[in-house]
LUMTORVO-912958 format. One record per atom (N, C-alpha, C): residue in one letter; x, y, z. Coordinates in steps of 0.001 Angstrom, whole numbers, padded with zeros to 6 digits, always signed. Layout:
N
aXYZ...
***
This chain:
398
m-115644-135959-115909m-114322-135990-116559m-113647-134614-116462k-114421-133563-116737k-113876-132211-116675k-113396-131877-115260v-114141-132396-114254v-113767-132137-112866v-112389-132730-112577r-112159-133987-113080r-110870-134645-112865r-109741-133887-113571q-110045-133407-114799q-109034-132656-115542q-108675-131360-114821n-109718-130674-114322n-109475-129429-113581n-108661-129679-112311l-108993-130766-111612l-108278-131114-110384l-106816-131424-110684g-106606-132160-111799g-105234-132501-112193g-104453-131260-112552s-105096-130308-113227s-104426-129056-113599s-104044-128247-112369i-104929-128240-111382i-104665-127495-110142i-103467-128090-109415i-103455-129442-109378i-102345-130110-108671i-101022-129822-109371i-101036-129916-110712i-099804-129665-111475i-099349-128225-111284t-100312-127297-111353t-099979-125877-111150t-099390-125647-109768f-099982-126272-108774f-099503-126142-107397f-098077-126670-107260l-097839-127840-107891l-096506-128425-107828l-095471-127533-108508i-095865-126962-109654i-094946-126069-110367i-094613-124848-109513l-095651-124259-108896l-095433-123101-108028l-094547-123465-106842a-094788-124648-106273a-093985-125089-105132a-092527-125255-105524i-092326-125840-106724i-090954-126027-107211i-090278-124678-107422i-091048-123735-107990i-090495-122399-108223i-090119-121729-106898v-091029-121814-105911v-090779-121203-104614v-089552-121822-103947v-089484-123153-103940v-088348-123845-103325v-087051-123473-104035t-087099-123433-105369t-085909-123086-106140t-085432-121682-105813v-086403-120765-105729v-086054-119380-105410v-085437-119286-104007l-086056-119963-103037l-085549-119925-101670l-084148-120519-101574l-083951-121667-102228l-082631-122302-102206l-081586-121414-102883s-081993-120752-103953s-081071-119868-104667s-080696-118660-103817l-081707-118072-103175l-081444-116938-102299l-080532-117336-101145d-080746-118562-100630d-079901-119057-099548d-078467-119251-100015l-078315-119813-101215l-076974-120030-101765l-076256-118710-102002c-077025-117692-102375c-076432-116378-102631c-076173-115603-101348g-076639-116171-100223g-076408-115516-098947g-077385-114415-098629l-078465-114303-099421l-079449-113253-099186l-080410-113612-098062i-080608-114908-097844i-081398-115389-096719i-080667-116585-096119s-081089-117013-094939s-080472-118183-094305s-081542-119210-093975l-081455-120361-094638l-082370-121460-094375l-081790-122365-093290p-082629-123113-092596p-082118-124071-091605p-081093-125004-092243e-080081-125364-091486e-078975-126161-092024e-079439-127468-092636k-080472-128084-092070k-080890-129399-092555k-081530-129356-093938i-081965-128173-094401i-082546-128082-095742i-081732-127194-096678s-080679-126575-096133s-079877-125677-096950s-078905-126448-097836l-078815-126018-099104l-077857-126638-100019l-076426-126245-099696k-076251-125208-098851k-074903-124783-098501k-074153-125864-097736t-074900-126797-097127t-074241-127875-096397t-073457-128784-097326y-073762-128708-098635y-073066-129555-099601y-071858-128842-100214f-071678-127577-099803f-070522-126841-100274f-069424-126935-099208p-068173-126947-099593p-067094-127110-098616p-066950-125911-097689s-066814-126194-096382s-066527-125170-095390s-065158-125462-094803v-064379-124423-094635v-063037-124582-094099v-062960-123858-092763v-062573-124588-091711v-062403-123984-090395v-060923-123963-090069q-060409-122785-089733q-059004-122697-089380q-058821-121826-088153a-057798-122165-087365a-057474-121365-086196a-056572-120224-086639m-057043-118993-086440m-056249-117834-086837m-055043-117655-085937g-055186-118000-084685g-054075-117825-083768g-054556-117793-082346t-053608-117755-081419t-053937-117659-080010t-053550-116283-079523a-053933-115998-078291a-053675-114670-077748a-052201-114427-077452d-051362-115461-077570d-049948-115231-077299d-049096-115362-078553e-049731-115529-079703e-048967-115686-080943e-048544-114318-081459d-047229-114104-081519d-046685-112817-081940d-047186-111671-081066v-047412-111961-079798v-047915-110953-078878v-046887-110717-077783y-046742-109468-077390y-045901-109192-076237y-046728-109517-074999y-046608-110736-074536y-047294-111172-073319y-046197-111567-072341p-045764-110651-071482p-044548-110837-070701p-044500-112141-069916d-043336-112773-069944d-043093-113944-069126d-042474-113444-067827y-043294-113331-066786y-042839-112703-065559y-042135-113689-064626k-041176-114411-065152k-040397-115292-064295k-039167-114511-063832a-039439-113448-063129a-038376-112548-062696a-037690-113100-061457t-036474-112661-061240t-035739-113105-060058t-036195-112365-058814g-036861-111239-059008g-037259-110418-057875g-036090-109590-057390t-036364-108603-056559t-035280-107796-056012t-034831-108409-054684t-033592-108197-054352t-033042-108721-053098t-032324-107602-052364v-032235-107737-051071v-031527-106742-050275v-030941-107432-049049k-029771-106997-048650k-029118-107539-047461k-029174-106496-046364v-029700-106884-045224v-029837-105968-044094v-028825-106368-043033e-027968-105426-042679e-026938-105728-041695e-027504-105802-040282e-028331-104796-039928e-028900-104767-038596e-030381-104446-038691p-031221-105198-037963p-032654-104921-037982p-032938-103551-037388v-033946-102864-037955v-034405-101589-037421v-035915-101630-037311q-036506-100575-036748q-037948-100563-036557q-038690-100518-037884g-039897-101102-037894g-040731-101120-039093g-040715-102497-039704e-041799-102881-040345e-041899-104190-040953e-042107-104082-042436g-042042-105250-043080g-042296-105315-044508g-041011-105302-045292g-041123-105367-046613g-039954-105439-047475g-039647-104101-048101a-038632-104091-048960a-038254-102886-049689a-037392-103269-050857t-037048-102278-051629t-036135-102504-052740t-034823-101807-052469l-033829-102004-053288l-032533-101387-053074l-032627-099868-053188s-031946-099175-052297s-032055-097719-052249s-031487-097049-053490d-030507-097693-054148d-029891-097031-055297d-030720-097152-056568f-031888-097760-056477f-032736-097859-057667f-033457-096543-057924v-033715-095793-056874v-034397-094508-057020v-033772-093512-056063n-034121-092267-056257n-033656-091215-055357n-034544-091210-054127t-034030-091674-053005t-034849-091776-051798t-034724-090552-050908n-034127-089462-051444n-033993-088247-050658n-035281-087438-050618t-036202-087768-051559t-037468-087043-051577t-038385-087571-050499t-039245-086716-049997t-040161-087103-048935t-041375-087796-049524t-041796-088897-048913t-042958-089639-049392t-044212-089068-048767g-044888-088183-049510g-046157-087645-049035g-045983-086518-048051s-046163-085295-048478s-046085-084166-047551s-047327-084139-046688d-047273-083379-045599d-048426-083307-044707d-049652-082800-045440s-049451-081822-046318s-050606-081262-047030s-051238-082312-047929n-050404-083173-048536n-050948-084226-049399n-051602-085306-048569n-050937-085688-047472n-051448-086781-046658n-052818-086452-046077n-053041-085202-045773n-054299-084828-045144n-055397-084546-046162s-055035-084626-047428s-056020-084322-048452s-057081-085412-048514n-058310-085026-048556n-059398-085991-048664n-060157-085782-049958d-059509-085151-050927d-060169-084821-052183d-060175-086013-053114d-061309-086698-053207d-061436-087876-054064d-062109-087533-055383s-062248-086247-055679s-063049-085853-056838s-062492-086377-058151y-061172-086588-058225y-060577-087058-059468y-060540-088582-059546n-060773-089227-058430n-060518-090657-058350n-061745-091474-058716v-062047-091508-059991v-063164-092294-060498v-062598-093559-061135t-063000-094706-060626t-062473-095965-061138t-062812-096134-062605d-061820-096483-063383d-062016-096670-064822d-061507-098045-065217n-062439-098981-065425n-062067-100325-065847n-062105-100458-067361s-062001-099339-068050s-062008-099387-069513s-060837-098587-070076y-059772-098449-069296y-058627-097644-069717y-058021-098189-071009f-057838-099501-071076f-057252-100111-072264f-058309-100396-073328y-059532-100639-072892y-060633-100807-073848y-060751-099589-074751n-060606-098410-074177n-060770-097170-074934n-059674-096965-075973q-058609-097755-075906q-057524-097632-076877q-057662-098618-078039l-058696-099440-078010l-058912-100430-079070l-059656-099811-080250d-059506-100431-081435d-060316-100012-082571d-061689-100676-082471t-062537-100424-083444t-063908-100932-083395t-063948-102454-083305y-063066-103116-084040y-063046-104581-084034y-062621-105102-082668g-061584-104481-082101g-061117-104898-080796g-062154-104682-079711k-062853-103553-079781k-063899-103276-078793k-065037-104280-078903t-065348-104700-080123t-066410-105691-080323t-066039-107015-079670i-064798-107450-079863i-064338-108710-079276i-064293-108602-077753y-063704-107523-077255y-063596-107283-075810y-064987-107315-075160s-065932-106570-075735s-067270-106467-075150s-067977-107813-075119k-067847-108564-076212k-068489-109874-076282k-067883-110831-075264m-066568-110804-075138m-065901-111674-074174m-066299-111296-072749y-066337-109998-072467y-066670-109560-071111y-068112-109924-070748s-069014-109810-071714s-070412-110151-071447s-070627-111664-071360s-069595-112435-071720s-069705-113902-071727s-068891-114542-070616l-068550-113775-069577l-067672-114304-068536l-068253-115528-067837d-069558-115551-067633d-070159-116717-066975d-069930-117978-067800e-070004-117855-069112e-069738-118998-069981e-068262-119359-069967l-067396-118345-069962l-065960-118588-070011l-065458-119320-068768k-066171-119196-067666k-065763-119876-066437k-065825-121392-066556t-066509-121887-067569t-066544-123340-067789t-065229-123835-068378g-064519-122955-069056g-063255-123333-069671g-063390-123983-071030t-064610-124254-071443t-064815-124963-072710t-065813-124273-073636a-066466-123232-073176a-067478-122553-073990a-066845-121895-075207t-067587-121888-076296t-067157-121200-077514t-067990-119936-077676i-067335-118817-077854i-068019-117534-078023i-068152-117278-079518d-069387-117248-079999d-069664-117167-081433d-069966-115723-081845f-069198-115228-082791f-069409-113874-083315f-070187-113901-084628g-070555-115090-085102g-071312-115195-086333g-070579-114554-087502t-071300-113781-088287t-070722-113128-089465t-070363-111659-089183t-070185-111318-087906t-069876-109944-087522t-068692-109372-088293f-067676-110201-088522f-066454-109730-089164f-066348-110170-090625n-067483-110550-091214n-067466-111047-092595n-066937-109997-093571d-067437-108770-093449d-066993-107718-094367d-065495-107463-094227l-065011-107483-092986l-063584-107259-092759l-062751-108361-093412l-063188-109598-093261l-062410-110721-093781l-062483-110835-095295q-063335-110063-095911q-063345-110011-097378q-062179-109163-097890m-061621-108345-097006m-060531-107460-097399m-059215-108224-097478a-058292-107706-098270a-057014-108386-098488a-056245-108584-097184d-056249-107586-096314d-055511-107695-095052d-056444-107912-093866g-057644-108397-094143g-058634-108590-093089g-058192-109570-092020e-057536-110651-092441e-057121-111657-091466e-056096-111089-090489r-055163-110295-090991r-054171-109685-090103r-054840-108713-089142i-055786-107918-089661i-056455-106923-088821i-057237-107586-087698i-057983-108648-088019i-058800-109294-086999i-057929-110049-085998t-056816-110610-086464t-055906-111303-085549t-055280-110324-084574d-054832-109165-085066d-054285-108133-084187d-055344-107639-083211a-056563-107450-083708a-057653-106972-082853a-057948-107985-081744f-057910-109256-082085f-058138-110330-081113f-057079-110284-080017q-055835-110215-080420q-054740-110242-079458q-054729-108992-078578l-054954-107836-079183l-055020-106593-078414l-056179-106609-077425s-057330-107080-077878s-058523-107050-077035s-058397-107982-075833i-057791-109151-076031i-057621-110076-074911i-056663-109485-073881n-055572-108884-074352n-054644-108224-073435n-055331-107088-072692a-056101-106280-073411a-056794-105155-072789a-057793-105636-071741l-058509-106711-072061l-059511-107261-071146l-058873-107664-069823l-057745-108355-069885l-057114-108836-068660l-056424-107710-067897l-055932-106694-068601l-055336-105548-067921l-056396-104707-067218d-057544-104544-067856d-058632-103760-067259d-059326-104498-066125h-059319-105823-066188h-060122-106614-065246h-059300-107714-064589p-058543-107383-063550p-057739-108397-062858p-058582-109471-062198e-059886-109213-062052e-060757-110233-061466e-060945-111438-062388i-060520-111306-063649i-060560-112452-064565i-059236-113196-064401f-059125-113935-063337f-057873-114594-062956f-057799-116037-063444y-058861-116539-064003y-058984-117976-064254y-058756-118364-065710l-058445-117404-066580l-058239-117709-067996l-056752-117808-068322d-056398-118832-069070d-055056-118944-069638d-055178-118539-071101v-054804-117295-071400v-055045-116767-072747v-054236-117492-073818t-053181-118192-073404t-052401-118932-074396t-053165-120137-074917k-054292-120453-074278k-055111-121587-074711k-056411-121142-075375l-056535-119841-075614l-057704-119307-076314l-057376-119171-077799y-058242-119693-078642y-058022-119650-080081y-059151-118902-080777m-058802-118153-081800m-059813-117561-082669m-059915-118422-083915y-061131-118839-084229y-061378-119696-085389y-062174-118936-086449t-061866-119190-087698t-062684-118670-088791t-063219-119840-089596e-064485-119768-089924e-065117-120774-090777e-065522-120088-092076s-064980-120555-093171s-065313-119956-094463s-066179-120918-095266t-067287-120413-095756t-068219-121209-096559t-068353-120578-097938k-068042-121343-098965k-068132-120838-100325k-069512-121122-100907t-070090-120104-101490t-071385-120242-102150t-071263-119664-103556i-072368-119692-104282i-072372-119161-105639i-071982-117689-105654s-072418-116964-104621s-072168-115520-104584s-070826-115150-103966g-070095-116125-103425g-068801-115824-102821g-068579-116590-101538t-067690-116072-100721t-067321-116734-099461t-067851-115940-098271t-068424-116680-097331t-068919-116081-096098t-068059-116560-094936y-067684-115617-094057y-066810-115935-092933y-067554-115802-091605r-067373-116808-090766r-067889-116776-089403r-066686-116883-088459v-066765-116188-087333v-065654-116162-086378v-066134-116609-085001s-065298-117364-084320s-065592-117779-082953s-064293-117838-082159i-064418-117810-080846i-063272-117930-079951i-063565-119049-078972g-062604-119948-078821g-062828-121075-077937g-061556-121850-077663p-061696-123039-077067p-060521-123845-076723p-060058-124688-077897d-058882-125263-077743d-058423-126261-078691d-059330-127477-078564e-059296-128369-079529e-060167-129535-079524e-060000-130326-078233n-061125-130545-077551n-061153-131302-076296n-060282-130675-075202g-060000-129386-075335g-059146-128710-074358g-059926-127766-073473s-059200-127101-072582s-059782-126113-071684s-058831-124925-071611y-059396-123730-071506y-058568-122534-071390y-058547-121991-069956l-058943-122807-068987l-058814-122392-067595l-057350-122473-067177s-056950-121586-066286s-055581-121579-065806s-055285-122826-064991e-054017-123128-064882e-053581-124280-064108e-054114-124192-062686g-054664-125284-062198g-055221-125318-060853g-056730-125184-060825f-057338-124779-061951f-058791-124682-062053f-059257-125648-063136y-060134-126560-062748y-060519-127625-063665y-062005-127630-064012s-062765-126743-063400s-064198-126693-063672s-064743-125342-063257e-065966-125092-063656e-066626-123845-063271e-066758-123744-061756s-067034-124872-061106s-067191-124846-059646s-065892-124435-058955d-064747-124843-059516d-063461-124419-058956d-063325-122898-059020v-063732-122327-060143v-063640-120877-060323v-064559-120160-059338l-065770-120662-059168l-066733-120018-058276l-066267-120058-056828v-065673-121165-056425v-065135-121268-055064v-064006-120258-054880a-063133-120176-055892a-062011-119239-055825a-062514-117794-055745e-063544-117474-056505e-064106-116119-056469e-064633-115777-055080s-065267-116740-054434s-065796-116480-053092s-064663-116279-052084q-063564-117011-052259q-062409-116834-051373q-061796-115442-051554i-061673-115028-052811i-061115-113697-053101i-062019-112605-052543q-063332-112774-052713q-064283-111778-052238q-064203-111624-050727a-064053-112747-050024a-063943-112687-048565a-062695-111921-048147e-061591-112165-048847e-060344-111462-048535e-060480-109975-048856l-061117-109669-049993l-061333-108274-050373l-062161-107543-049325n-063236-108161-048868n-064100-107532-047865n-063322-107220-046596s-062464-108152-046196s-061668-107966-044986s-060703-106798-045143i-060084-106703-046315i-059132-105613-046564i-059850-104266-046553i-060966-104184-047266i-061709-102927-047356i-062189-102475-045981d-062641-103419-045161d-063115-103080-043815d-062008-102479-042952s-060761-102800-043283s-059641-102318-042464s-059137-100941-042891l-059637-100417-044021l-059133-099156-044561l-059789-097946-043899s-059030-096867-043823s-059579-095625-043272s-058735-094449-043739g-059264-093249-043556g-058514-092043-043860g-058700-091552-045278s-057726-090754-045745s-057783-090125-047055s-057451-091112-048158t-057536-090633-049399t-057149-091466-050539t-055705-091937-050384y-054823-091010-050043y-053417-091373-049828y-053296-092449-048762d-053999-092286-047650d-053920-093244-046545d-054338-094639-047009k-055421-094706-047781k-055930-096003-048230k-054969-096677-049202v-054413-095876-050112v-053443-096436-051066v-052239-096989-050314k-051768-096264-049313k-050623-096695-048517k-050958-097953-047722q-052143-098006-047164q-052544-099176-046374q-052636-100431-047247i-053123-100273-048465i-053205-101421-049383i-051802-101864-049793h-050947-100916-050097h-049543-101191-050418h-048898-101988-049285d-049099-101532-048056d-048493-102193-046900d-049086-103577-046667y-050394-103692-046870y-051044-104990-046655y-050457-106047-047592l-050300-105703-048861l-049778-106661-049821l-048338-107044-049471i-047538-106083-049073i-046153-106364-048695i-046098-107291-047479d-046963-107029-046511d-046937-107794-045266d-047511-109202-045415n-048317-109425-046446n-049028-110701-046544n-048617-111578-047724i-047885-111035-048687i-047499-111827-049857i-046024-112180-049781v-045724-113409-050153v-044337-113866-050294v-044026-113928-051778y-042885-113350-052173y-042506-113387-053581y-042177-114819-053983d-042786-115276-055077d-042589-116636-055567d-041302-116698-056389s-040207-116983-055742s-038909-116985-056414s-038831-118033-057516d-039506-119166-057318d-039475-120236-058323d-040419-119957-059473s-041492-119209-059184s-042477-118840-060209s-042938-120048-061017n-043258-121125-060304n-043671-122349-060983n-045186-122444-061148l-045909-121596-060465l-047363-121704-060463l-047998-120585-061286d-048937-120956-062189d-049686-119944-062921d-050431-119027-061961m-050877-119597-060830m-051642-118817-059870m-050849-117646-059320s-049526-117754-059314s-048696-116685-058776s-048751-115425-059623h-049329-115521-060803h-049476-114374-061695h-050845-113711-061540s-051620-114137-060562s-053012-113689-060474s-053359-113178-059087i-054551-112577-058982i-055015-112114-057680i-055324-113297-056762y-055623-114440-057329y-055881-115618-056481y-054602-116041-055774g-053517-116121-056522g-052250-116491-055908g-051835-115501-054846a-052015-114209-055128a-051578-113168-054206a-052457-113075-052967l-053778-113060-053146l-054685-112789-052031l-055111-114034-051260v-055131-115173-051920v-055576-116403-051253v-054385-117285-050864n-053477-117522-051807n-052304-118348-051518n-051170-117545-050894n-051275-116203-050969n-050229-115307-050451n-048867-115590-051082l-048903-115935-052368l-047690-116218-053123l-047854-115610-054505a-046908-114764-054924a-047095-114066-056203a-045765-113623-056788v-045800-113343-058091v-044718-112641-058772v-045241-111242-059103c-044469-110470-059862c-044774-109047-059981c-046170-108741-060519d-046626-109492-061539d-047952-109162-062055d-049049-109607-061098g-048775-110583-060229g-049733-110938-059181g-049884-109812-058179y-048751-109200-057801y-048792-108020-056927y-049559-106886-057611a-049191-106610-058872a-049771-105464-059585a-051273-105633-059801k-051683-106835-060183k-053115-107082-060400k-053895-106940-059092s-053322-107423-057999s-054008-107339-056703s-054143-105900-056238f-053081-105116-056435f-053117-103702-056067f-054221-102989-056839k-054299-103223-058123k-055352-102621-058953k-056729-103122-058540y-056843-104415-058322y-058135-105021-057983y-058736-104378-056736i-057922-104201-055711i-058436-103615-054466i-058788-102148-054674l-057916-101407-055357l-058205-099994-055609l-059451-099831-056474d-059628-100712-057460d-060838-100678-058282d-062082-100732-057416n-062019-101549-056383n-063197-101796-055554n-063433-100739-054486i-062535-099761-054393i-062799-098632-053490i-062840-097316-054268g-062908-097413-055605g-063136-096227-056420g-061934-095356-056678i-060732-095945-056680i-059516-095186-056987i-058927-095706-058285s-058723-094808-059242s-058232-095226-060558s-056816-095766-060480c-056617-096918-061114c-055324-097578-061090c-055205-098435-062331v-054039-098467-062943v-053823-099326-064109v-052576-100170-063872e-052571-101345-064490e-051379-102183-064478e-050492-101768-065651v-049209-101659-065401v-048245-101234-066422v-047263-102371-066686c-047032-102653-067951c-046045-103657-068349c-044796-102946-068859g-043649-103533-068609g-042415-102932-069076g-041218-103750-068688v-040097-103087-068579v-038862-103734-068154v-038250-102909-067039a-037446-103586-066223a-036795-102895-065116a-035483-103586-064809e-034607-102854-064176e-033310-103400-063801e-033394-103960-062385n-033148-105267-062251n-033269-105885-060936n-032020-105643-060093s-032007-106232-058908s-030919-105974-057973s-029592-106563-058416n-029630-107428-059425n-028391-107976-059973n-027890-107165-061165g-028579-106064-061451g-028188-105236-062580g-028657-105777-063907e-029603-106729-063875e-030123-107351-065094e-031481-106758-065448t-031714-106568-066740t-033007-106062-067194t-033952-107230-067434e-035174-107120-066901e-036145-108206-067023e-037551-107643-067206n-038422-108479-067746n-039828-108091-067869n-040406-107878-066484h-041259-106873-066372h-041755-106511-065045h-043142-105897-065169a-043836-105801-064049a-045161-105172-064008a-045291-104367-062730w-045969-103237-062814w-046200-102378-061670w-047506-101630-061906n-047756-100561-061176n-049019-099829-061308n-048800-098331-061426d-049748-097675-062081d-049897-096227-062008d-051214-095956-061301v-051205-095035-060347v-052405-094736-059575v-052677-093236-059617l-053947-092875-059655l-054364-091476-059765l-054768-090936-058405i-054061-089902-057959i-054395-089248-056689i-054465-087748-056909n-055625-087191-056602n-055831-085743-056704n-055429-085179-058063g-055793-085905-059108g-055609-085402-060455g-054274-085697-061099s-053342-086341-060396s-052036-086666-060970s-051750-088158-060828w-050993-088674-061797w-050636-090097-061795w-049263-090304-061172y-049145-091373-060377y-047889-091731-059733y-047676-093239-059879a-046415-093637-059930a-046077-095049-060078a-045919-095709-058715v-046358-096972-058649v-046195-097785-057442v-045717-099168-057866d-044598-099600-057336d-044081-100942-057612d-044071-101709-056299v-045190-102371-056018v-045324-103086-054745v-044305-104215-054653t-044039-104875-055765t-043107-106006-055763t-041734-105585-055266w-041238-104478-055805w-039892-104051-055429w-039843-103404-054047d-041007-103095-053492d-041066-102657-052106d-041203-103839-051155d-041142-105049-051723d-041216-106282-050935d-040156-107262-051433p-038874-106917-051249p-037819-107751-051811p-037571-109008-050992i-036770-109878-051563i-036312-111059-050846i-035120-110632-050004i-035195-110835-048711i-034107-110426-047823i-033066-111534-047792l-031859-111200-048192l-030781-112189-048214l-030530-112707-046803g-030456-114019-046673g-030271-114615-045362g-031569-114871-044645g-032674-114288-045172g-033986-114553-044608g-034292-113804-043335r-033430-112869-042919r-033667-112131-041679r-033431-110644-041908g-033993-109848-041059g-033765-108416-041155g-035042-107649-041412i-035107-106442-040909i-036258-105565-041098i-035745-104273-041716l-036506-103737-042656l-036020-102617-043449l-036601-101272-043015t-035863-100222-043316t-036316-098872-043004t-037451-098462-043921d-038200-097471-043501d-039300-096961-044320d-038793-096354-045620d-037588-095797-045604d-037033-095231-046839d-036943-096296-047929l-036623-097521-047541l-036539-098605-048510l-037899-099234-048770r-038700-099312-047729r-040033-099905-047859r-040898-099121-048838y-040692-097814-048913y-041496-096968-049792y-040666-096369-050940a-039592-097046-051282a-038703-096527-052331a-039381-096457-053687n-040428-097243-053899n-041147-097257-055176n-042630-096943-054983f-042919-096111-054010f-044308-095804-053673f-044652-094381-054081l-045625-094250-054995l-046119-092959-055474l-044986-092084-055998k-044253-092632-056955k-043108-091945-057531k-043465-091261-058849g-042812-090152-059100g-042962-089440-060357g-041937-089923-061366s-042051-089409-062569s-041207-089885-063657s-039721-089585-063446n-039425-088482-062769n-038015-088098-062602n-037221-089118-061804t-037881-089826-060909t-037179-090843-060119t-037506-092258-060585f-038764-092523-060883f-039175-093900-061180f-038543-094431-062457y-038429-093578-063469y-037907-094046-064757y-036389-094201-064761l-035747-093953-063629l-034328-094250-063524l-034090-095756-063542s-035110-096518-063116s-034947-097968-063036s-036015-098741-063804h-037049-098064-064265h-038166-098718-064952h-038384-098102-066333q-038851-098916-067252q-039182-098417-068585q-040459-099082-069064e-041448-098271-069424e-042721-098804-069927e-042534-099442-071300d-043361-100433-071581d-043365-101054-072898d-044798-101461-073217g-045457-100671-074055g-046849-100952-074393g-047013-101811-075618y-045890-102333-076161y-045969-103145-077382y-046772-104409-077132v-047720-104678-078024v-048541-105879-077884v-048493-106716-079152v-048778-106110-080290v-048729-106839-081551v-048013-105975-082585s-047853-106538-083779s-047062-105870-084811s-047563-104478-085142n-048871-104273-085079n-049429-102979-085473n-050231-102319-084357g-049879-102612-083131g-050636-102003-082048g-049883-102010-080742e-050093-100985-079948e-049499-100915-078635e-050396-100071-077745f-050197-100223-076444f-050973-099464-075478f-050168-098279-074961n-050887-097216-074654n-050294-096067-073993n-050648-096104-072512y-049749-095624-071694y-049972-095596-070256y-050133-094152-069786p-050632-093962-068568p-050803-092590-068072p-049480-091830-068021t-049554-090530-068163t-048379-089673-068032t-048172-089357-066551l-047037-089776-066021l-046779-089574-064609l-046483-088116-064289s-046750-087755-063060s-046278-086469-062534s-044752-086467-062601d-044164-085325-062854d-042700-085251-062885d-042106-085580-061519s-042726-085067-060476s-042184-085209-059133s-042925-086289-058339d-042308-086755-057281d-042930-087730-056393d-044095-087092-055640y-044949-087927-055112y-046092-087420-054336y-045614-086828-053022
***
């Protein structure tokens, strides 16, 4: 009898201890001090709210590059090929590249920097940028969700946390695409940042993720699967290899050869109906682009031969005297920055015939601030509380 009583006492004691342990664990989980598996956590019975904070184009300066392009009328054909911009847009009396500059082979300053805009982000923006960049293989599917977990929980507890994280998201996505033109397959207007808030006894916990709209895809128009993106990447790589193999000479020579190649091989997309025309795929594979397609391609090629180059967003006065959103490049040669507007060096020739002089073909090639800013104006505005800075140009032309 005593044995049965002792056994019963042991069982009861064990059950009491088990109840205490389970209660403690569930309580700690509810307080957020530990995390139990979802299937046994009581937090699943508390309401969670998931909301989309915004997309990368909400209240963001994300230029709509449906520009008319520059035009020029040529009365009589002359020697030389390629396009140009109107001569009155800049002072074309300056010489493009002196002999001493052209013969320079000093590449010591020309270190490719694909983090120019990344370095201008705050800690939150850098966290988002880095996570997105490390997840590119997943992003090529167009449907993957990038989970940041509770990384931004402390921030979202703050009164203005939601605004800060939304600005950081928008800035970081812009910076990512400006630094990396090889990311041609994302439509950032279809990327959403989501927050999931879970209320517990100890308060609210926030989780953040970035992904597509429900049942949607954030791949750019013309790309419908990861395999489409991979095929496109191989096409771009083949074109890049061919271009690089054709280059020779000094840094100046290579920059000029790339400038000329893009002018000779790309047709300006006057209708601008294709998303691809805004990317290196449209420019290098389809040979059809608008200004940011030219600018991204110029940077992409220079990136791959170790010459620092950034894409610049702003406004410019076109050949009709109208101000429009525009994109061009700043490139670093021998320690100084110069502006290059490949698009405006490849205008639409009125009547479809005519060959332009070199003075016009290089009217926007390696220009300093004294001439380039006569027709162009930088605009680094991105969100309400953030903007990007661009390199300081040399005063004089190269």
